[in-house]
KOLKE-388167 format. One line per 10 residues: number of its first residue (from 1); their letters; for each residue x, y, z of C-alpha. Coordinates in nm, 2 decimals, m for minus. Layout:
// KOLKE-388167
NUM = a = X,Y,Z ~ ...;
This chain:
// KOLKE-388167
1 = mtavkpfyar = m11.92,m7.30,m10.67 ~ m11.65,m7.55,m10.76 ~ m11.69,m7.79,m11.06 ~ m11.61,m8.15,m11.04 ~ m11.25,m8.20,m11.14 ~ m11.19,m8.40,m11.46 ~ m10.95,m8.69,m11.45 ~ m10.65,m8.49,m11.60 ~ m10.67,m8.20,m11.36 ~ m10.42,m8.27,m11.08;
11 = elseypvgar = m10.43,m8.03,m10.78 ~ m10.15,m7.96,m10.54 ~ m10.25,m7.89,m10.18 ~ m9.89,m7.78,m10.09 ~ m9.71,m7.50,m10.27 ~ m9.43,m7.65,m10.50 ~ m9.08,m7.55,m10.43 ~ m8.73,m7.61,m10.58 ~ m8.70,m7.79,m10.91 ~ m9.06,m7.89,m10.91;
21 = rlrlvavavl = m9.18,m7.53,m10.91 ~ m8.94,m7.44,m11.18 ~ m9.05,m7.73,m11.39 ~ m9.42,m7.62,m11.36 ~ m9.33,m7.27,m11.45 ~ m9.15,m7.40,m11.76 ~ m9.45,m7.61,m11.86 ~ m9.68,m7.31,m11.82 ~ m9.44,m7.11,m12.05 ~ m9.44,m7.39,m12.30;
31 = aglianfeae = m9.82,m7.40,m12.29 ~ m9.82,m7.03,m12.38 ~ m9.58,m7.09,m12.67 ~ m9.79,m7.37,m12.80 ~ m10.12,m7.17,m12.77 ~ m9.97,m6.90,m12.98 ~ m9.81,m7.14,m13.22 ~ m10.14,m7.31,m13.30 ~ m10.28,m6.98,m13.43 ~ m9.99,m6.92,m13.68;
41 = mapvlplmle = m10.06,m6.89,m14.05 ~ m9.85,m6.58,m14.15 ~ m9.57,m6.79,m14.33 ~ m9.82,m6.94,m14.57 ~ m10.06,m6.65,m14.61 ~ m9.94,m6.55,m14.96 ~ m10.00,m6.90,m15.08 ~ m10.35,m6.91,m14.92 ~ m10.45,m6.57,m15.07 ~ m10.37,m6.71,m15.42;
51 = dldmslstyg = m10.51,m7.05,m15.38 ~ m10.84,m6.93,m15.22 ~ m10.87,m6.64,m15.46 ~ m10.89,m6.41,m15.16 ~ m10.79,m6.04,m15.13 ~ m10.58,m5.90,m14.85 ~ m10.88,m5.69,m14.74 ~ m11.10,m5.99,m14.71 ~ m10.84,m6.17,m14.50 ~ m10.82,m5.86,m14.28;
61 = liaaisliag = m11.19,m5.88,m14.22 ~ m11.17,m6.25,m14.14 ~ m10.88,m6.18,m13.90 ~ m11.08,m5.90,m13.73 ~ m11.39,m6.12,m13.68 ~ m11.19,m6.41,m13.54 ~ m11.02,m6.17,m13.30 ~ m11.36,m6.07,m13.17 ~ m11.42,m6.44,m13.09 ~ m11.08,m6.45,m12.92;
71 = amsagiggrl = m11.16,m6.15,m12.71 ~ m11.48,m6.31,m12.59 ~ m11.30,m6.63,m12.51 ~ m11.03,m6.45,m12.31 ~ m11.28,m6.30,m12.08 ~ m11.48,m6.62,m12.03 ~ m11.17,m6.84,m12.00 ~ m11.01,m6.62,m11.74 ~ m11.32,m6.64,m11.52 ~ m11.36,m7.01,m11.56;
81 = sdtwgrvtvl = m10.99,m7.07,m11.48 ~ m11.05,m6.90,m11.14 ~ m11.35,m7.11,m11.05 ~ m11.28,m7.44,m11.23 ~ m10.90,m7.43,m11.22 ~ m10.64,m7.34,m11.48 ~ m10.57,m7.70,m11.60 ~ m10.93,m7.78,m11.63 ~ m10.96,m7.50,m11.90 ~ m10.61,m7.52,m12.05;
91 = vpallftsfc = m10.57,m7.89,m12.14 ~ m10.89,m7.92,m12.35 ~ m10.83,m7.58,m12.51 ~ m10.49,m7.68,m12.63 ~ m10.61,m8.02,m12.76 ~ m10.92,m7.88,m12.94 ~ m10.72,m7.60,m13.09 ~ m10.48,m7.85,m13.24 ~ m10.78,m8.03,m13.40 ~ m10.89,m7.69,m13.54;
101 = vyamvfvqtp = m10.54,m7.66,m13.69 ~ m10.59,m7.99,m13.87 ~ m10.93,m7.86,m14.00 ~ m10.74,m7.58,m14.18 ~ m10.63,m7.85,m14.43 ~ m10.99,m7.88,m14.56 ~ m11.05,m7.50,m14.61 ~ m11.14,m7.43,m14.97 ~ m11.31,m7.09,m14.96 ~ m11.29,m6.77,m14.76;
111 = rdllivrcal = m11.61,m6.87,m14.58 ~ m11.45,m7.19,m14.47 ~ m11.15,m7.00,m14.34 ~ m11.38,m6.76,m14.15 ~ m11.55,m7.05,m13.97 ~ m11.24,m7.24,m13.88 ~ m11.04,m6.93,m13.77 ~ m11.33,m6.82,m13.55 ~ m11.35,m7.16,m13.38 ~ m10.97,m7.17,m13.34;
121 = sfiegaaitt = m10.95,m6.82,m13.21 ~ m11.23,m6.87,m12.96 ~ m11.06,m7.17,m12.81 ~ m10.71,m7.03,m12.83 ~ m10.81,m6.70,m12.65 ~ m10.90,m6.90,m12.33 ~ m10.58,m7.10,m12.35 ~ m10.34,m6.80,m12.36 ~ m10.52,m6.62,m12.08 ~ m10.50,m6.93,m11.86;
131 = taglvrdftp = m10.12,m6.97,m11.91 ~ m10.07,m6.62,m11.77 ~ m10.26,m6.72,m11.46 ~ m10.05,m7.03,m11.43 ~ m9.72,m6.84,m11.44 ~ m9.85,m6.62,m11.16 ~ m9.97,m6.92,m10.95 ~ m9.62,m7.08,m10.96 ~ m9.42,m6.76,m10.92 ~ m9.39,m6.57,m10.59;
141 = rvgratafgf = m9.35,m6.19,m10.62 ~ m8.97,m6.24,m10.59 ~ m8.91,m6.37,m10.94 ~ m9.24,m6.29,m11.11 ~ m9.12,m6.03,m11.36 ~ m8.85,m6.27,m11.48 ~ m9.11,m6.55,m11.52 ~ m9.34,m6.32,m11.72 ~ m9.04,m6.22,m11.93 ~ m9.01,m6.58,m12.04;
151 = wtwgpvganf = m9.39,m6.61,m12.08 ~ m9.37,m6.31,m12.32 ~ m9.14,m6.51,m12.54 ~ m9.45,m6.72,m12.65 ~ m9.58,m6.49,m12.92 ~ m9.24,m6.41,m13.06 ~ m9.12,m6.77,m13.03 ~ m9.43,m6.89,m13.21 ~ m9.36,m6.65,m13.50 ~ m9.00,m6.78,m13.52;
161 = laaaiagwtl = m9.10,m7.15,m13.50 ~ m9.37,m7.12,m13.76 ~ m9.14,m6.93,m14.00 ~ m8.85,m7.17,m13.94 ~ m9.07,m7.48,m14.00 ~ m9.21,m7.33,m14.32 ~ m8.86,m7.24,m14.44 ~ m8.75,m7.60,m14.39 ~ m9.05,m7.79,m14.51 ~ m9.23,m7.59,m14.78;
171 = pifgswqsqf = m8.96,m7.67,m15.04 ~ m9.02,m8.03,m14.96 ~ m9.40,m8.05,m14.95 ~ m9.48,m7.74,m15.16 ~ m9.84,m7.68,m15.02 ~ m9.98,m7.45,m14.75 ~ m10.19,m7.75,m14.63 ~ m9.87,m7.93,m14.53 ~ m9.79,m7.66,m14.28 ~ m10.11,m7.70,m14.09;
181 = viigsvalva = m10.06,m8.08,m14.07 ~ m9.71,m8.01,m13.92 ~ m9.83,m7.74,m13.68 ~ m10.13,m7.95,m13.57 ~ m9.90,m8.25,m13.51 ~ m9.64,m8.06,m13.31 ~ m9.92,m7.89,m13.11 ~ m10.10,m8.22,m13.04 ~ m9.79,m8.39,m12.92 ~ m9.69,m8.09,m12.71;
191 = slaiawsiad = m10.04,m8.06,m12.57 ~ m10.04,m8.42,m12.45 ~ m9.70,m8.37,m12.29 ~ m9.83,m8.06,m12.11 ~ m10.14,m8.24,m12.00 ~ m9.92,m8.51,m11.85 ~ m9.69,m8.26,m11.67 ~ m9.90,m7.97,m11.56 ~ m10.09,m7.93,m11.23 ~ m10.29,m7.66,m11.04;
201 = ispnlraqvi = m10.23,m7.54,m10.70 ~ m10.54,m7.56,m10.48 ~ m10.79,m7.27,m10.48 ~ m10.69,m7.19,m10.12 ~ m10.33,m7.14,m10.23 ~ m10.44,m6.94,m10.54 ~ m10.62,m6.71,m10.29 ~ m10.30,m6.62,m10.12 ~ m10.04,m6.35,m10.20 ~ m9.71,m6.53,m10.19;
211 = asveqikghe = m9.41,m6.30,m10.18 ~ m9.13,m6.56,m10.16 ~ m9.08,m6.93,m10.16 ~ m8.91,m6.92,m9.82 ~ m9.23,m6.77,m9.67 ~ m9.46,m7.04,m9.80 ~ m9.23,m7.34,m9.80 ~ m9.41,m7.65,m9.66 ~ m9.74,m7.46,m9.62 ~ m10.05,m7.66,m9.72;
221 = gegqvqdwgr = m10.35,m7.50,m9.88 ~ m10.62,m7.65,m9.67 ~ m10.98,m7.55,m9.65 ~ m11.22,m7.41,m9.91 ~ m11.25,m7.07,m10.06 ~ m11.58,m6.93,m9.95 ~ m11.58,m6.62,m10.18 ~ m11.49,m6.66,m10.54 ~ m11.53,m6.29,m10.61 ~ m11.68,m6.11,m10.91;
231 = arellrhphi = m11.52,m5.93,m11.20 ~ m11.68,m5.61,m11.08 ~ m11.47,m5.63,m10.76 ~ m11.17,m5.57,m10.98 ~ m11.32,m5.32,m11.22 ~ m11.45,m5.09,m10.94 ~ m11.09,m4.99,m10.87 ~ m10.95,m4.70,m11.07 ~ m10.59,m4.83,m11.07 ~ m10.71,m5.16,m11.24;
241 = wahlvgvtlw = m10.86,m4.95,m11.52 ~ m10.54,m4.74,m11.54 ~ m10.36,m5.07,m11.60 ~ m10.59,m5.20,m11.87 ~ m10.64,m4.87,m12.06 ~ m10.27,m4.76,m12.02 ~ m10.11,m5.09,m12.15 ~ m10.37,m5.13,m12.42 ~ m10.27,m4.79,m12.56 ~ m9.90,m4.86,m12.51;
251 = lvlyytfnly = m9.93,m5.18,m12.72 ~ m10.06,m5.00,m13.02 ~ m9.70,m4.92,m13.12 ~ m9.59,m5.28,m13.05 ~ m9.86,m5.44,m13.26 ~ m9.80,m5.19,m13.54 ~ m9.46,m5.34,m13.57 ~ m9.59,m5.69,m13.50 ~ m9.85,m5.67,m13.78 ~ m9.69,m5.43,m14.03;
261 = gptliqqsfg = m9.32,m5.39,m13.93 ~ m9.15,m5.51,m14.25 ~ m9.40,m5.34,m14.47 ~ m9.37,m5.01,m14.27 ~ m8.99,m5.01,m14.30 ~ m8.98,m5.11,m14.67 ~ m9.24,m4.84,m14.77 ~ m9.10,m4.57,m14.54 ~ m8.73,m4.61,m14.62 ~ m8.72,m4.76,m14.96;
271 = vttaqaatvm = m8.51,m5.06,m14.85 ~ m8.54,m5.41,m14.99 ~ m8.76,m5.68,m14.84 ~ m8.46,m5.86,m14.71 ~ m8.32,m5.54,m14.54 ~ m8.66,m5.47,m14.38 ~ m8.67,m5.82,m14.24 ~ m8.31,m5.77,m14.11 ~ m8.42,m5.45,m13.92 ~ m8.71,m5.64,m13.77;
281 = ayfwvlnlgm = m8.48,m5.93,m13.67 ~ m8.27,m5.68,m13.47 ~ m8.59,m5.54,m13.32 ~ m8.70,m5.89,m13.19 ~ m8.36,m6.02,m13.08 ~ m8.29,m5.72,m12.86 ~ m8.65,m5.72,m12.74 ~ m8.62,m6.09,m12.63 ~ m8.29,m6.04,m12.46 ~ m8.41,m5.73,m12.27;
291 = lilvgwlsdr = m8.73,m5.91,m12.15 ~ m8.52,m6.14,m11.93 ~ m8.26,m5.88,m11.81 ~ m8.52,m5.62,m11.71 ~ m8.74,m5.88,m11.55 ~ m8.44,m6.00,m11.34 ~ m8.35,m5.64,m11.24 ~ m8.71,m5.56,m11.15 ~ m8.72,m5.87,m10.93 ~ m8.38,m5.80,m10.78;
301 = fqvrkpvslv = m8.49,m5.46,m10.65 ~ m8.86,m5.54,m10.62 ~ m8.98,m5.23,m10.79 ~ m9.21,m5.22,m11.10 ~ m9.34,m4.87,m11.16 ~ m9.01,m4.68,m11.20 ~ m8.88,m4.94,m11.45 ~ m9.20,m4.93,m11.65 ~ m9.19,m4.55,m11.65 ~ m8.83,m4.54,m11.77;
311 = gavlttacsv = m8.91,m4.79,m12.05 ~ m9.22,m4.59,m12.16 ~ m9.02,m4.26,m12.17 ~ m8.74,m4.41,m12.36 ~ m8.98,m4.59,m12.61 ~ m9.17,m4.26,m12.67 ~ m8.84,m4.07,m12.73 ~ m8.71,m4.34,m12.96 ~ m9.03,m4.35,m13.15 ~ m9.02,m3.98,m13.21;
321 = yfiglmggnp = m8.66,m4.01,m13.34 ~ m8.78,m4.30,m13.56 ~ m9.05,m4.08,m13.71 ~ m8.79,m3.81,m13.78 ~ m8.60,m4.07,m13.99 ~ m8.90,m4.16,m14.20 ~ m8.90,m4.03,m14.55 ~ m8.52,m3.99,m14.55 ~ m8.23,m4.21,m14.63 ~ m8.07,m4.29,m14.29;
331 = gigllsvaga = m7.88,m4.59,m14.41 ~ m7.94,m4.95,m14.31 ~ m7.69,m4.93,m14.01 ~ m7.86,m4.64,m13.84 ~ m8.21,m4.78,m13.92 ~ m8.11,m5.12,m13.76 ~ m7.98,m4.95,m13.45 ~ m8.30,m4.74,m13.41 ~ m8.52,m5.05,m13.46 ~ m8.32,m5.25,m13.21;
341 = llgafmaiaf = m8.33,m4.98,m12.95 ~ m8.71,m4.94,m13.00 ~ m8.75,m5.32,m12.94 ~ m8.53,m5.30,m12.63 ~ m8.71,m5.00,m12.47 ~ m9.05,m5.17,m12.53 ~ m8.93,m5.47,m12.32 ~ m8.82,m5.24,m12.04 ~ m9.17,m5.10,m12.00 ~ m9.37,m5.42,m12.05;
351 = vpwmanfsed = m9.22,m5.69,m11.83 ~ m9.24,m5.49,m11.50 ~ m9.59,m5.39,m11.60 ~ m9.70,m5.75,m11.62 ~ m9.57,m5.82,m11.27 ~ m9.72,m5.49,m11.14 ~ m10.06,m5.57,m11.29 ~ m10.06,m5.92,m11.14 ~ m9.96,m5.79,m10.80 ~ m10.22,m5.51,m10.80;
361 = aedvkailqg = m10.49,m5.75,m10.90 ~ m10.38,m5.99,m10.62 ~ m10.41,m5.71,m10.37 ~ m10.77,m5.64,m10.47 ~ m10.86,m6.01,m10.46 ~ m10.60,m6.28,m10.53 ~ m10.86,m6.54,m10.63 ~ m10.95,m6.32,m10.93 ~ m10.61,m6.34,m11.10 ~ m10.75,m6.53,m11.40;
371 = tawgawgmsv = m11.03,m6.29,m11.43 ~ m10.79,m6.00,m11.44 ~ m10.58,m6.16,m11.72 ~ m10.90,m6.23,m11.91 ~ m11.00,m5.86,m11.90 ~ m10.65,m5.78,m12.03 ~ m10.68,m6.04,m12.31 ~ m11.01,m5.88,m12.41 ~ m10.89,m5.53,m12.42 ~ m10.57,m5.61,m12.61;
381 = rvmiivvllt = m10.76,m5.81,m12.88 ~ m11.00,m5.52,m12.93 ~ m10.70,m5.29,m12.98 ~ m10.55,m5.53,m13.23 ~ m10.87,m5.52,m13.43 ~ m10.86,m5.14,m13.44 ~ m10.49,m5.15,m13.55 ~ m10.56,m5.42,m13.81 ~ m10.84,m5.23,m13.97 ~ m10.75,m4.86,m13.93;
391 = apltveaags = m10.37,m4.85,m13.98 ~ m10.39,m4.94,m14.36 ~ m10.68,m4.69,m14.41 ~ m10.48,m4.42,m14.23 ~ m10.17,m4.49,m14.44 ~ m10.37,m4.49,m14.76 ~ m10.53,m4.16,m14.68 ~ m10.21,m3.99,m14.57 ~ m9.99,m4.14,m14.84 ~ m9.73,m4.26,m14.59;
401 = wvtwmiiatv = m9.68,m4.43,m14.25 ~ m9.58,m4.10,m14.07 ~ m9.93,m4.01,m13.96 ~ m10.00,m4.36,m13.82 ~ m9.67,m4.36,m13.64 ~ m9.76,m4.03,m13.48 ~ m10.09,m4.17,m13.36 ~ m9.92,m4.48,m13.22 ~ m9.65,m4.27,m13.05 ~ m9.92,m4.05,m12.88;
411 = cealfipavf = m10.09,m4.37,m12.76 ~ m9.75,m4.48,m12.63 ~ m9.70,m4.15,m12.44 ~ m10.04,m4.19,m12.27 ~ m9.90,m4.49,m12.08 ~ m9.67,m4.25,m11.89 ~ m9.93,m4.08,m11.68 ~ m10.11,m4.41,m11.63 ~ m9.80,m4.54,m11.45 ~ m9.86,m4.29,m11.17;
421 = lfkgrwrpar = m10.20,m4.44,m11.10 ~ m10.06,m4.79,m11.04 ~ m10.00,m4.92,m10.69 ~ m9.66,m5.03,m10.56 ~ m9.34,m4.88,m10.45 ~ m9.13,m4.62,m10.63 ~ m8.81,m4.72,m10.44 ~ m8.65,m5.05,m10.35 ~ m8.73,m5.16,m9.99 ~ m8.44,m5.15,m9.74;
431 = raagptalad = m8.23,m5.46,m9.78 ~ m8.25,m5.53,m9.41 ~ m8.62,m5.61,m9.43 ~ m8.56,m5.90,m9.67 ~ m8.81,m6.06,m9.89 ~ m8.96,m6.28,m9.62 ~ m9.02,m5.99,m9.39 ~ m9.17,m5.79,m9.67 ~ m9.40,m6.08,m9.74 ~ m9.56,m6.12,m9.40;
441 = qptrrahdva = m9.82,m5.84,m9.42 ~ m9.97,m5.91,m9.77 ~ m9.98,m6.28,m9.69 ~ m10.17,m6.23,m9.36 ~ m10.42,m6.03,m9.56 ~ m10.43,m6.30,m9.83 ~ m10.55,m6.56,m9.57 ~ m10.86,m6.35,m9.53 ~ m10.95,m6.42,m9.90 ~ m10.98,m6.79,m9.82;
451 = rggdtgnrag = m11.23,m6.71,m9.55 ~ m11.43,m6.48,m9.78 ~ m11.26,m6.15,m9.69 ~ m11.10,m5.88,m9.91 ~ m10.73,m5.81,m9.91 ~ m10.76,m5.44,m9.98 ~ m10.50,m5.24,m10.16 ~ m10.13,m5.19,m10.13 ~ m10.00,m4.85,m10.04 ~ m9.87,m4.66,m10.33;
């Protein structure tokens, strides 16, 4: 079942190579940044709490409900992007989300905020999921971890962009409404530019496992996909569940720092707000840099699992050390080093995992790539809701952040055994084989998908 393509959805029957492919990857990464940017409101939250006479607990409930809407959207959007095409889903999602950002200007009560945020989150969830599928579509396995490293810049880049814009313009305009006008305008212009620049590869090409550009260069994706697959075809495989459960638990620690990092540091170490922000700045800077370096190394040697395992072990050990520092007076220098290393080690684990998950899902059924990322988007959003609601309650009951950090570290450690259930190599392939030779077997299996077959699984 293939829907009629709308006017804006261009489809490529030949796999793009060279500068054209890199440009399409860059546009997909930009789309991920904009999708995250459209949901930003953290820089003006204190002003909104005061103006709307809203407590922080009320806002937390609103955020949790809107995340439920986003989780539903991620699952639906991922599936639709497989059957309708990524661009068919992405372009209207970005545009409609920018209109929801404009609607934030008219919010006057917490109820208004709930309605608008749920609508925005529902649309935004599909957009973010679709951009992950696009990055995979335009990135062969040789280079995929690096591409996902850049894609991961989206959430962090959105935080930085929103904070920077607020810092520049709030002194000028003085109202939280002004920020949503600016965010909506930037998002609208960027969405139109993305709609003008982005394209899909044909369903037949999406149904193939492409290991290298050299292998596929000049190949045309002719014919029609006969079997679009079902989500249950992915979820009946234990290693797919290992991916989803393992990384969702691993991200508990990441989102603890994402949501509560400055507050956690300030309350645990007695530092000033500015010092806590500085520690988190080191955390994010080293995290961003390591995302690209580790992605390149993983691609260079074409291994995913051992890199993720090393990152998970180092992150767990560093988190244990960080817990040991809590309640003491380690000094801002040591605290900054510990925070920076924690951010770096998290990047080492995550980027190869993204490539590994994408490749394992491909080898089950390549045409279900969007569905796989939709399942991931759902599981992560459910976890964020749990962290958002339970972390403050745990801290309040325990009287400090130590108990919650222990819980988050245990979740982090559970990712380690999950890695052993993933598919893929533990050692680099022999150089003599070359990427093209390595690509032949999975690509021959991938052609079966276009005829309605199943690609099977990679050897572990």
